[in-house]
Structure formats: C-alpha cells, structure tokens
C-alpha positions as CSV (number, residue, x, y, z in Angstrom):
1,M,80.8,110.5,109.1
2,K,80.7,106.9,109.3
3,I,83.1,104.8,107.0
4,P,81.3,101.9,105.6
5,S,82.3,98.6,107.0
6,Q,83.6,97.0,103.9
7,F,86.1,100.2,103.8
8,E,87.5,100.0,107.4
9,T,91.0,99.0,106.8
10,P,94.0,101.1,108.0
11,E,95.1,101.4,104.1
12,F,91.6,103.0,103.2
13,R,92.1,105.4,106.3
14,K,95.3,106.4,105.3
15,A,94.2,107.0,102.0
16,L,91.1,109.1,102.9
17,I,93.2,111.2,105.6
18,E,95.7,112.0,102.6
19,F,93.0,113.1,100.2
20,T,91.3,115.4,102.9
21,K,95.0,116.8,103.3
22,M,95.3,117.3,99.6
23,R,91.8,119.4,99.4
24,K,92.6,121.5,102.5
25,K,96.2,122.2,100.7
26,K,94.2,123.3,97.8
27,K,92.0,125.4,99.7
28,K,88.8,123.1,99.1
29,P,88.4,121.6,102.4
30,L,85.7,119.1,103.1
31,T,82.8,119.5,105.2
32,N,81.1,116.8,107.1
33,H,78.5,116.7,104.7
34,A,80.9,116.7,101.6
35,M,83.0,113.7,103.5
36,D,79.4,111.9,103.7
37,L,78.8,112.1,100.0
38,I,82.4,111.1,99.1
39,L,82.1,108.0,101.2
40,G,78.7,107.3,99.8
41,K,79.9,107.8,96.0
42,L,82.8,105.5,96.9
43,G,80.3,102.6,98.0
44,I,78.4,103.2,94.6
45,M,81.5,103.0,92.7
46,T,83.0,100.0,94.6
47,S,82.6,97.5,97.3
48,D,86.2,96.5,96.8
49,V,88.5,98.2,99.6
50,K,91.4,98.0,97.1
51,V,89.9,99.7,94.3
52,A,88.7,102.6,96.7
53,V,91.9,103.3,97.9
54,K,93.2,103.2,94.2
55,I,90.2,105.8,93.4
56,L,91.6,108.2,96.2
57,E,95.1,107.8,95.2
58,Q,94.4,108.5,91.5
59,S,92.5,111.6,92.9
60,I,95.5,112.5,95.3
61,V,98.0,112.4,92.4
62,N,96.0,114.2,89.8
63,S,95.2,116.7,92.5
64,W,91.4,115.9,91.4
65,Q,88.7,117.5,94.1
66,G,86.3,114.7,93.3
67,L,86.7,110.9,92.7
68,F,86.3,109.4,89.3
69,P,86.6,105.7,88.1
70,L,89.9,104.2,87.6
71,K,91.4,105.2,84.2
72,E,92.1,102.1,82.3
73,E,95.2,103.3,80.7
74,L,96.8,103.6,84.0
75,A,97.4,99.8,83.9
76,K,98.3,99.5,80.1
77,P,101.9,100.5,78.8
78,K,101.5,103.4,76.6
79,I,102.4,102.7,72.8
80,K,102.2,105.2,70.4
81,K,100.7,104.5,67.0
82,V,102.9,105.6,63.9
83,A,101.3,107.9,61.9
84,N,103.3,107.4,58.6
85,G,101.3,104.0,57.6
86,L,103.2,101.7,59.5
87,D,100.6,101.0,62.0
88,D,101.0,97.1,61.3
89,A,104.4,97.4,62.3
90,P,105.1,95.4,65.6
91,H,105.0,97.5,68.9
92,Y,107.3,96.9,71.6
93,T,106.8,97.9,75.4
94,P,109.6,99.8,77.0
95,D,110.7,96.5,78.9
96,E,111.0,94.5,75.6
97,V,113.1,97.5,74.2
98,S,115.3,97.5,77.2
99,K,115.8,93.7,77.2
100,H,116.7,93.6,73.6
101,W,119.4,96.2,74.2
102,K,120.8,94.7,77.1
103,D,121.2,91.2,75.3
104,V,122.7,93.2,72.2
105,L,125.4,94.6,74.6
106,K,125.9,91.4,76.5
107,S,126.7,89.8,73.1
108,L,129.1,92.8,72.1
109,K,130.8,92.5,75.3
110,D,132.0,88.8,74.7
111,K,133.2,89.5,71.2
112,E,136.8,91.1,70.9
113,V,136.6,94.5,69.2
114,P,139.0,95.6,66.7
115,G,141.4,98.2,68.2
116,D,140.8,97.2,71.8
117,S,144.2,95.7,72.3
118,D,147.4,97.5,73.8
119,E,149.1,96.6,70.7
120,V,150.5,99.6,68.2
121,P,149.1,98.9,64.9
122,F,152.2,99.9,63.1
C-alpha cells in the first residue's frame, strides 16, 4: 500500500486511518488489496488532497463502506420549497432569520413596555 504523493499529508493520513477504523468497527475491514483500490479510486476522483480528505470524512460521517463524490447539498443551506403555491415567496436561510429576530428583540429592548414599571396602576 503506497499513498499517492499528492496525498502525503498528515491530514490525509489521519482521515485514512479514521476511515479504516470505521470499517473495522463495522466488521468490514480493508484488505491490503482493498486499500490499494481505495487509494486508486481517490486518485481518480480528485488530485486535490483537501477534497480527498473531505471524501473520506463524508464516508466516515455517513458510515459508508465506499467512497463517493462529495454531495453538493452539504455545502448549501437546505431551504424547503413551500407546497402551497408560494414557491415565488422569498426564502431565508436560518442565519438570516436569526439576525432578523435578534434585531427585533434589540429594538424591543430599547422601548418601554407598558406595565413594566414598579408603579401600581390603581
């Protein structure tokens, strides 16, 4: 088993070790030949070591036995389409919603709320 030179980094080695540990834990250990095939497949999929590490990590996180191209939706925020004819309505990411409500709460904090004083109303 020879790690391709473009993947000779500590990060790649760590991800590869973790992938083999995960496979052993699933009772699906890699043979030497299988490791050679895995490394060959990674070399075909990408020459970028950072992408190779992400591919290994994706398989570890999902407990996959094999390696698969990175799923694009992992990088995009998930936004649900509304099924009631409001597909053209604006969609907001969770960060945008959170910022909006923080701004609302801040503006309310600065205003005096009726009944918030210590005065007795009668």
